[in-house]
Each structure stands twice: as structure tokens, then as C-alpha cells.
C-alpha positions in Angstrom: 12.9 204.9 171.2 9.4 206.3 171.7 10.5 209.8 170.8 12.0 208.6 167.5 8.9 206.7 166.5 6.7 209.8 167.3 8.9 212.1 165.3 8.8 209.7 162.3 5.0 209.5 162.4 4.5 213.3 162.7 6.9 213.8 159.8 4.9 211.5 157.6 1.7 213.3 158.4 3.2 216.7 157.7 4.5 215.7 154.3 1.6 213.6 153.1 0.5 216.0 150.4 3.9 217.6 149.6 5.7 217.1 146.3 8.8 214.8 146.5 11.2 217.5 145.4 10.0 219.8 148.1 10.3 217.1 150.7 13.9 216.4 149.7 14.7 220.1 149.8 13.2 220.5 153.2 15.1 217.5 154.5 18.4 218.8 153.2 17.7 222.3 154.7 16.8 220.7 158.1 20.0 218.6 158.1 22.2 221.6 157.4 20.5 223.7 160.1 20.9 220.9 162.7 24.5 220.4 161.7 25.3 224.1 162.2 23.4 224.2 165.5 25.3 221.2 167.1 28.7 222.5 165.9 28.0 226.0 167.4 26.9 224.4 170.7 30.1 222.2 170.8 28.1 219.0 170.5 29.5 218.3 167.0 33.0 218.7 165.5 33.8 221.0 162.6 35.5 218.0 161.1 33.0 215.4 159.9 32.1 212.8 157.3 28.7 213.1 155.5 26.6 210.2 154.2 23.5 210.9 152.1 21.4 207.9 151.3 24.5 205.8 152.3 26.8 207.6 149.8 29.9 209.1 151.5 30.5 212.8 150.6 27.3 213.3 148.7 25.8 216.8 149.2 22.6 217.2 151.3 20.8 218.4 148.2 21.1 215.0 146.6 19.0 213.3 149.4 16.0 211.2 148.4 13.5 211.1 151.3 13.5 209.5 153.8 17.2 209.6 153.5 19.0 209.2 155.8 21.5 212.1 156.1 24.2 211.1 158.6 27.1 213.2 159.9 29.9 211.3 161.5 31.9 213.8 163.6 35.7 213.4 163.9 37.3 214.4 167.1 41.0 214.6 166.3 41.8 216.8 169.3 41.5 214.3 172.2 43.4 211.6 170.2 46.3 214.0 169.4 46.4 215.4 172.9 46.5 211.9 174.4 49.4 211.0 172.0 51.4 214.1 172.9 50.9 213.7 176.6 52.0 210.0 176.4 55.0 210.8 174.2 56.1 213.5 176.6 55.7 211.2 179.6 57.9 208.6 178.0 60.6 211.1 176.8 64.2 211.5 178.2 64.1 213.9 181.2 67.6 215.3 181.4 66.8 218.8 180.2 63.1 218.6 179.1 64.1 219.8 175.7 63.1 216.6 174.0 59.7 216.4 175.6 58.9 220.0 174.4 59.9 219.3 170.8 57.1 217.2 169.5 55.2 218.5 166.5 51.9 217.6 164.8 51.9 217.5 161.0 48.9 217.3 158.6 48.7 218.2 155.0 52.4 218.9 154.7 52.5 221.6 157.4 52.7 221.9 161.2 49.3 222.1 162.8 48.6 223.9 166.1 44.8 224.0 166.1 43.7 220.4 166.1 40.0 221.3 165.6 40.9 222.5 162.0 42.2 219.1 160.8 40.1 217.6 158.0 38.2 214.4 158.6 40.1 212.5 155.9 43.5 213.9 156.8 46.6 211.8 157.9 48.1 213.1 161.0 51.8 212.7 161.9 53.3 213.2 165.3 57.1 213.4 165.5 60.0 215.2 167.3 62.4 217.6 165.6 65.4 217.0 167.8 68.3 215.5 165.8 68.7 212.7 168.5 65.1 211.5 168.2 66.2 208.2 166.5 68.7 207.6 169.3 66.0 208.1 171.8 63.7 205.6 170.1 66.6 203.1 169.8 67.1 203.1 173.5 70.4 205.0 173.6 69.3 207.9 175.9 68.5 206.0 179.1 65.0 205.2 177.8 64.1 201.6 176.9 64.2 200.8 173.2 61.0 201.5 171.3 59.3 202.9 174.4 58.6 206.4 173.2 56.9 206.1 169.8 56.1 202.4 169.5 54.9 202.3 173.1 52.6 205.3 172.6 51.3 203.8 169.4 50.2 200.6 171.2 48.4 202.7 173.8 46.6 204.7 171.2 45.4 201.6 169.3 44.2 200.1 172.6 42.3 203.2 173.7 41.0 204.5 170.4 40.8 201.3 168.3 37.2 202.2 167.2 38.3 205.6 165.9 41.8 205.6 164.5 44.6 203.3 163.5 48.1 204.3 164.7 51.4 203.1 163.1 55.0 203.9 163.9 57.2 204.7 160.9 60.6 206.2 160.2 59.9 209.1 157.8 61.9 211.3 155.5 60.6 214.8 156.1 61.1 217.5 153.5 63.0 220.8 154.1 60.9 223.8 154.9 58.5 222.2 157.4 60.6 223.1 160.4 64.0 225.0 160.7 65.7 222.0 162.3 64.3 219.4 159.8 65.9 217.6 158.2 69.0 216.9 160.2 72.0 215.8 158.0 74.0 213.0 159.6 77.6 214.0 160.3 79.1 210.6 160.6 78.3 207.0 160.3 77.0 205.1 163.3 79.2 202.7 165.2 79.4 199.1 164.0 77.0 196.7 165.6 78.2 193.4 166.9 76.7 190.4 165.1 75.0 187.7 167.1 77.5 184.9 167.6 75.2 182.1 166.5 74.5 180.1 163.4 71.2 182.0 163.0 73.3 185.1 162.1 74.3 185.4 158.4 77.2 187.7 159.5 78.5 185.0 161.9 78.1 182.3 159.2 80.2 184.4 156.8 82.9 185.0 159.4 82.1 188.6 160.3 82.1 189.9 163.8 80.0 193.0 163.0 76.8 193.7 161.0 77.1 195.5 157.7 76.7 199.3 158.1 73.2 200.6 157.6 72.7 202.9 154.6 70.4 205.2 156.5 73.1 206.0 159.1 75.8 207.0 156.6 77.3 210.5 156.8 75.5 213.0 154.5 72.1 211.2 154.7 69.0 213.0 156.0 67.8 211.7 159.3 64.7 209.5 159.2 62.3 210.6 162.0 60.5 208.0 164.1 56.8 209.1 164.0 53.3 208.1 164.9 51.0 208.1 161.8 47.3 208.4 162.6 44.5 207.6 160.1 40.7 207.4 160.7 39.3 203.9 160.6 37.2 203.3 157.4 
């Protein structure tokens, strides 16, 4: 704290007789130089949010002394690497193909360099294998909702101050990956209705639940995914 107080006092002495516009320009120049320095040294991320006089996204040149100018660095890489490692650990292990098929999507394209992801981007982690929904449904010797939903809970627990993770079943447009979207070849098997009065199917005399529209032949597969957004 002493160092901060000393710097603040020295700065006031140095600018005592300087015009306000020159003070603002000098403060903006200093902030940009410090930003470049910490990024080059790896102390700051190339993805960041900027607040000038408490206004998000305002340029440094709009600063009114004493500011502040604040840079909030965004470290997507450790969050994404954690998600991928956990998803792979929870994957079916028969061949290893599923564990190696996770992809990261941002801005409508697959991303390989996580340092290049923008601070305000939405990040999606999914798997391009056509049996990904079966895996999440617990049909491939992995407990139901263990892969994506289980990983989501761990992300929210570990990075709750940084990001919010959700699990969603997404329609993914053609052109993103050669194996996406997979078109369902046949309807899923009928699911037995619960034999209790709490089941509407049972009350109406049916032994099976009505077929789901998203499992009908000719439909594009919806992909279980983890969706990441920075906390606001």
C-alpha cells in the first residue's frame, strides 16, 4: 500500500502545472504502454476488457484524469484446457476415438489457439462423433449425464468467479466440421412409461412414452455441449 500512496503523490507533484488535456493524453499513453509490456511478458492476456472512467470499452484517449483505466485480462486457455481434460477423462474408453473428438467452437468456427479468443466471445465445447448423445444419455457404459453435465458442474465449482458454464443440446450448422451435422437414420426405440399415476402416459393407458421429435429419422443430431460465457 505504501508504494501505491507514494506513486500517487509523486504523480500529483509532476503534473501540478500541466494542462488537463496533456495530463489525459499522458495517462492514456502510459496505460497503453503498460498494457503492451505486460502482454509481451506474459503477465497479461491478449484478451481483455477495458474500463475507462468506469465505462466498459471506452478508448484510453477518452480518459479524464485521474481515471482510472482498468484492464481486466481474460484467461480462456486454462478454463478450456480444464474442460477438455475433464471431458476426456469421463469419456467412453473402448477405442479412445470419442475422447479424441472434442472440439472448441467460438465465433462460428473451430478454434485451436485459445489465446486468440475474444474477451466477449461465447465458447462451445462439444464432440463431433455421431453417438455423442448416446454417450451423454448413459448408453455407452458411462453413467447418464456424467460427461458434459458432470464437467459443467466442475467448471462452475472451480471457475465460478470467472465463467458460467451451461449444458445445452445444440443444432450445429453444416460446414463447421465434415462430420457435423449427423442425420439420424432411424427413430430411437420406444421408452417405457413409468407405471404410476404420476405418468400421463400411464393414466391414458399407454405402456410407452410418445416418440421424441428430435430422434426421428431424417432429423439432424442435436449435440450435447458445454457453453461458456464470462461472468458480467
